[in-house]
C-alpha positions in Angstrom: 169.1 -68.2 199.2 166.9 -68.7 202.2 166.6 -72.0 204.0 163.4 -70.7 205.6 160.8 -70.2 202.9 158.1 -69.9 205.6 159.5 -66.5 206.7 157.0 -65.0 204.3 153.5 -65.9 205.6 151.3 -68.1 203.4 148.9 -65.9 201.4 150.9 -62.7 202.2 150.8 -60.0 199.5 153.9 -59.2 197.6 155.8 -56.3 199.2 156.1 -53.2 197.1 159.5 -52.9 195.3 160.3 -49.2 194.9 162.1 -48.3 191.7 164.3 -45.3 192.4 163.9 -43.9 188.9 166.5 -41.8 187.0 165.7 -38.2 186.2 168.0 -38.4 183.2 168.8 -41.3 180.9 172.3 -41.7 182.2 174.5 -44.8 181.9 176.9 -46.9 183.9 179.3 -49.7 182.8 180.7 -52.7 184.6 183.7 -54.4 182.9 185.1 -57.7 184.1 188.8 -58.6 183.6 190.8 -61.7 184.3 194.3 -61.6 185.6 196.8 -63.7 183.6 200.4 -64.5 184.1 202.6 -62.3 181.9 204.7 -65.3 180.8 202.5 -68.4 180.8 199.2 -66.6 180.1 197.6 -68.9 182.7 195.0 -67.3 185.0 196.3 -65.8 188.3 194.4 -65.9 191.5 195.8 -62.6 192.7 192.8 -60.2 192.5 192.8 -59.7 196.3 196.4 -58.5 196.3 195.8 -56.2 193.3 192.7 -54.7 194.9 194.5 -54.2 198.2 197.2 -52.3 196.5 194.8 -50.2 194.6 193.1 -49.3 197.9 189.5 -48.6 198.7 187.8 -47.6 195.5 184.2 -47.6 194.4 185.5 -48.2 190.8 187.2 -51.6 191.4 185.4 -54.6 192.8 186.0 -58.3 193.6 184.0 -61.0 191.8 183.2 -64.6 192.3 186.7 -65.9 191.3 190.0 -64.7 192.7 191.3 -64.3 189.2 188.8 -61.5 188.4 188.6 -57.8 189.0 185.6 -55.6 187.9 186.1 -52.0 186.9 183.0 -49.8 187.0 182.1 -46.3 186.0 180.3 -43.6 187.9 177.1 -42.1 186.5 177.9 -41.0 183.0 176.0 -38.9 180.3 177.0 -41.1 177.4 179.3 -43.7 176.0 182.2 -41.3 175.4 182.1 -40.1 179.0 181.9 -43.7 180.3 185.0 -44.8 178.3 186.9 -41.8 179.7 185.9 -42.8 183.2 187.0 -46.4 182.6 190.4 -45.3 181.2 191.0 -43.2 184.3 190.6 -46.2 186.5 192.2 -48.8 184.2 195.5 -47.0 183.6 196.8 -47.0 187.2 195.2 -50.4 187.8 197.1 -51.9 184.8 200.4 -50.5 186.1 199.8 -52.3 189.4 198.9 -55.5 187.6 202.0 -55.4 185.4 204.3 -54.7 188.3 203.1 -57.9 189.8 203.9 -59.9 186.7 200.5 -60.1 185.2 198.3 -58.6 182.5 194.6 -57.7 182.2 192.7 -59.9 179.9 189.1 -59.8 178.7 187.0 -62.2 176.7 183.9 -64.3 177.5 186.2 -67.2 178.4 189.9 -68.0 178.7 190.9 -70.3 175.8 192.7 -73.0 177.8 192.2 -72.5 181.5 190.9 -75.3 183.7 187.9 -74.2 185.8 188.7 -76.8 188.5 192.0 -75.0 189.3 190.4 -71.6 190.0 189.8 -70.3 193.5 186.7 -68.6 194.9 186.6 -65.2 196.5 185.9 -65.5 200.2 182.4 -64.0 200.6 179.2 -65.5 202.0 177.1 -64.9 198.9 179.6 -66.7 196.7 179.9 -69.6 199.1 176.1 -69.9 199.2 175.9 -69.8 195.4 178.4 -72.7 195.0 176.9 -74.6 197.9 173.6 -74.6 196.0 174.7 -74.9 192.4 177.6 -77.3 192.9 179.3 -78.5 189.7 177.4 -76.1 187.5 178.3 -73.1 189.6 182.0 -74.1 189.9 182.3 -73.9 186.1 181.5 -70.2 185.9 184.9 -69.3 184.4 183.4 -66.6 182.4 183.6 -62.8 182.0 181.2 -60.2 180.8 180.1 -56.6 180.5 177.0 -55.0 182.1 175.5 -51.7 181.0 173.0 -49.7 183.1 170.7 -47.2 181.5 168.5 -44.9 183.6 164.7 -45.1 183.3 162.4 -42.6 184.9 159.7 -44.8 186.4 158.8 -48.4 187.2 155.9 -48.7 184.8 158.3 -48.4 181.8 160.8 -51.0 183.0 159.1 -54.3 182.0 157.8 -53.2 178.6 161.2 -51.9 177.7 163.0 -55.1 178.9 160.5 -57.4 177.0 160.8 -55.4 173.8 164.6 -55.1 174.0 164.7 -58.9 173.8 164.0 -58.4 170.1 167.6 -57.1 169.8 169.1 -59.7 172.1 170.8 -61.6 169.2 172.3 -58.4 167.8 174.0 -57.5 171.1 175.2 -61.1 171.7 176.5 -61.6 168.2 178.5 -58.3 168.2 180.1 -59.1 171.6 180.6 -62.9 171.2 184.2 -63.7 172.4 184.1 -67.1 173.8 184.7 -69.8 171.1 187.3 -71.7 173.1 186.9 -73.7 176.4 189.4 -75.9 178.2 191.8 -75.9 175.2 189.2 -76.7 172.5 187.0 -74.9 170.0 183.4 -75.3 171.2 181.9 -74.5 167.8 180.0 -71.6 169.4 180.7 -67.9 169.0 179.6 -67.4 172.6 180.0 -70.5 174.8 179.7 -68.1 177.8 176.0 -67.3 177.0 175.2 -71.0 177.1 177.2 -71.7 180.3 175.8 -68.8 182.3 172.2 -69.8 181.9 173.0 -73.0 183.8 172.5 -71.1 187.0 168.9 -71.4 188.4 168.1 -67.7 188.3 170.1 -66.8 185.2 169.1 -66.7 181.5 166.3 -64.9 179.7 163.9 -62.7 181.7 160.2 -63.5 181.8 158.0 -61.6 179.4 156.4 -59.2 181.9 154.5 -56.1 181.0 153.6 -54.7 184.4 155.9 -53.8 187.4 153.4 -55.7 189.6 154.3 -58.9 187.8 157.9 -58.4 188.7 157.0 -57.7 192.3 154.9 -61.0 192.4 157.9 -62.9 190.9 160.3 -61.6 193.5 157.8 -62.4 196.2 157.5 -66.0 195.0 161.2 -66.4 194.6 161.8 -65.2 198.2 158.9 -67.2 199.7 160.1 -70.4 198.1 163.7 -69.8 199.3 165.2 -69.5 195.8 166.7 -66.1 196.6 167.2 -63.8 199.6 168.1 -60.7 197.6 167.0 -59.3 194.3 170.7 -59.2 193.1 170.5 -63.0 193.0 168.2 -62.7 190.0 170.8 -63.0 187.3 168.7 -62.4 184.2 170.5 -61.3 180.9 168.4 -58.1 181.2 167.1 -57.1 184.6 165.8 -54.2 186.6 168.1 -52.6 189.2 165.4 -50.9 191.3 167.9 -49.3 193.8 169.8 -47.6 190.9 166.7 -46.7 188.8 168.2 -48.5 185.8 167.7 -51.4 183.4 170.9 -53.5 183.4 171.8 -55.3 180.2 174.0 -58.3 180.9 174.0 -60.0 177.5 177.5 -59.2 176.5 180.5 -61.5 176.5 183.7 -59.9 177.8 185.0 -57.2 175.5 188.8 -57.0 174.8 189.1 -53.3 173.8 187.7 -49.9 174.6 186.7 -49.0 171.0 184.3 -52.0 170.7 183.1 -51.5 174.3 182.2 -47.8 173.5 180.3 -48.9 170.4 178.3 -51.6 172.3 177.5 -49.2 175.2 176.3 -46.5 172.7 174.1 -49.1 171.0 172.6 -50.2 174.3 172.0 -46.6 175.4 170.3 -45.8 172.1 168.1 -48.9 172.1 166.7 -48.2 175.6 166.3 -44.5 175.1 164.5 -45.1 171.8 162.1 -47.6 173.5 161.6 -45.2 176.4 160.7 -42.3 174.0 158.3 -44.5 172.0 156.5 -45.4 175.2 156.2 -41.7 175.9 154.7 -41.2 172.5 152.0 -43.7 173.3 153.4 -46.6 171.2 152.8 -50.2 172.1 156.3 -51.6 171.9 156.9 -54.7 169.7 157.5 -58.1 171.2 158.1 -61.6 170.1 156.9 -64.9 171.5 159.3 -66.3 174.1 160.1 -69.3 171.9 161.4 -67.0 169.2 163.5 -65.1 171.7 165.0 -68.3 173.1 165.8 -69.5 169.6 167.5 -66.2 168.7 169.7 -66.4 171.8 170.8 -69.9 170.7 171.4 -68.9 167.1 173.5 -65.8 168.1 175.5 -67.9 170.6 176.1 -70.6 168.0 176.7 -68.7 164.8 177.5 -65.1 166.0 177.4 -62.6 163.2 176.4 -65.4 160.7 173.2 -66.0 162.5 169.9 -65.8 160.6 167.6 -64.4 163.3 163.8 -64.3 163.7 162.6 -60.7 163.4 159.0 -60.6 164.6 156.0 -62.5 165.8 155.2 -63.4 162.1 158.4 -65.5 162.0 160.2 -63.5 159.4 164.0 -64.0 159.3 167.1 -62.1 158.3 170.9 -62.2 158.6 171.7 -60.4 161.8 174.2 -58.1 160.1 171.7 -57.0 157.5 169.3 -56.1 160.3 172.0 -54.3 162.1 172.6 -52.0 159.1 169.0 -51.0 159.2 168.9 -50.7 163.0 172.0 -48.4 163.1 170.5 -46.2 160.5 167.2 -45.9 162.4 169.0 -45.0 165.7 171.2 -42.2 164.2 168.9 -39.4 165.4 168.8 -40.9 168.9 172.6 -41.2 169.0 172.9 -37.6 167.9 170.7 -36.4 170.8 172.7 -38.5 173.3 176.1 -37.3 172.0 177.2 -40.8 170.9 176.8 -40.7 167.1 180.5 -41.5 166.5 180.4 -44.4 168.9 177.2 -45.8 167.4 178.8 -45.6 163.9 181.7 -47.8 165.2 179.3 -50.7 165.7 179.5 -51.4 162.0 183.3 -51.7 162.3 182.9 -54.7 164.5 181.2 -56.8 161.8 183.3 -55.3 159.1 186.6 -56.5 160.6 185.2 -59.5 162.5 184.0 -59.9 166.0 186.3 -61.1 168.8 185.3 -64.8 168.4 186.3 -64.5 164.7 189.5 -62.8 165.4 190.5 -65.4 168.0 189.8 -68.2 165.5 191.9 -66.5 162.9 194.9 -66.2 165.3 194.5 -69.9 166.2 194.5 -70.8 162.5 197.5 -68.7 161.7 199.5 -70.1 164.6 198.7 -73.8 164.2 196.3 -73.8 167.1 198.4 -71.9 169.6 196.0 -70.7 172.2 198.7 -68.8 174.1 198.9 -66.7 171.0 195.2 -66.1 171.2 195.6 -64.8 174.7 198.5 -62.6 173.5 196.3 -61.1 170.8 193.5 -60.3 173.3 195.9 -58.6 175.7 197.3 -56.5 172.9 193.9 -55.2 172.0 193.5 -53.4 175.4 194.9 -50.0 174.4 194.0 -47.1 176.7 
């Protein structure tokens, strides 16, 4: 975040942002994990030591907090290949973590951790983030999943992002896994979604249709000193120009690979479907920003019980009923991408209950024992 907004001359034209473009509609996945003590289930600020033992790897990264490691894939053809890639990295990483007396844990939030006790990773961009955001930034004790999907050219990016916002509540409700915070039930399915948007460049993207609008936005952000680099735009769905992808960052942390594979397949299918509809000359459907904002809140609050707004005419429907229809419509797309089985598993999530529902069931069955909730989430990570 620049302290010298005058570095860009007044009246200067926005610099061109080159979108690399992807020749194929490939995918990549980023999966954030917390480290927890094997006995107490408290968070462990040992990511640096774990990553040092793993060694230099493009597949394992540090994050804002020292309790977090991020596992990433290479460029993959489909969801199944991405899950195989993640397993290959996670299996040896988990052995190192367990040998150090810890376990890998993934959910949108930790049920009882205290944010004030967690340590920041030593990196200039993280220090600058906290310097600017202060108390709001220090609370970011949250974990998520990011999915990249390749798009061929810049002119497609903003129409796809703006139309994909219609499925925002579906993706959030399916992945919602953060009902607890600081030892209490928040009443939300995804407390993480509400917390992350506190950061000044996070939250819902603007409803742009042209790449030039995004270029102007980045120009304005840099000129006014809000950001120095585009990666500081932390939208829930954002362009990644250097990768040639659209990055979907809606998801809460996902505890197991089967659900992750289903969510990745759904994301892949949604973006490829919109891409193909653009190629066919279709004007992609959008909703007013106020409907999109309301849908985000409803999905965060009620999860799979959310009644969502469907269109600009303000029609409404239970999100799971709309998912049934959506999954049926996307079956041919999934078949063409080689992820039909994974897409079909999306329905299993709301048949057996999303993570936030499973966590609450464990808490109810154990008289509110949140250590048992952490135990259950750790047990779900089967490779």
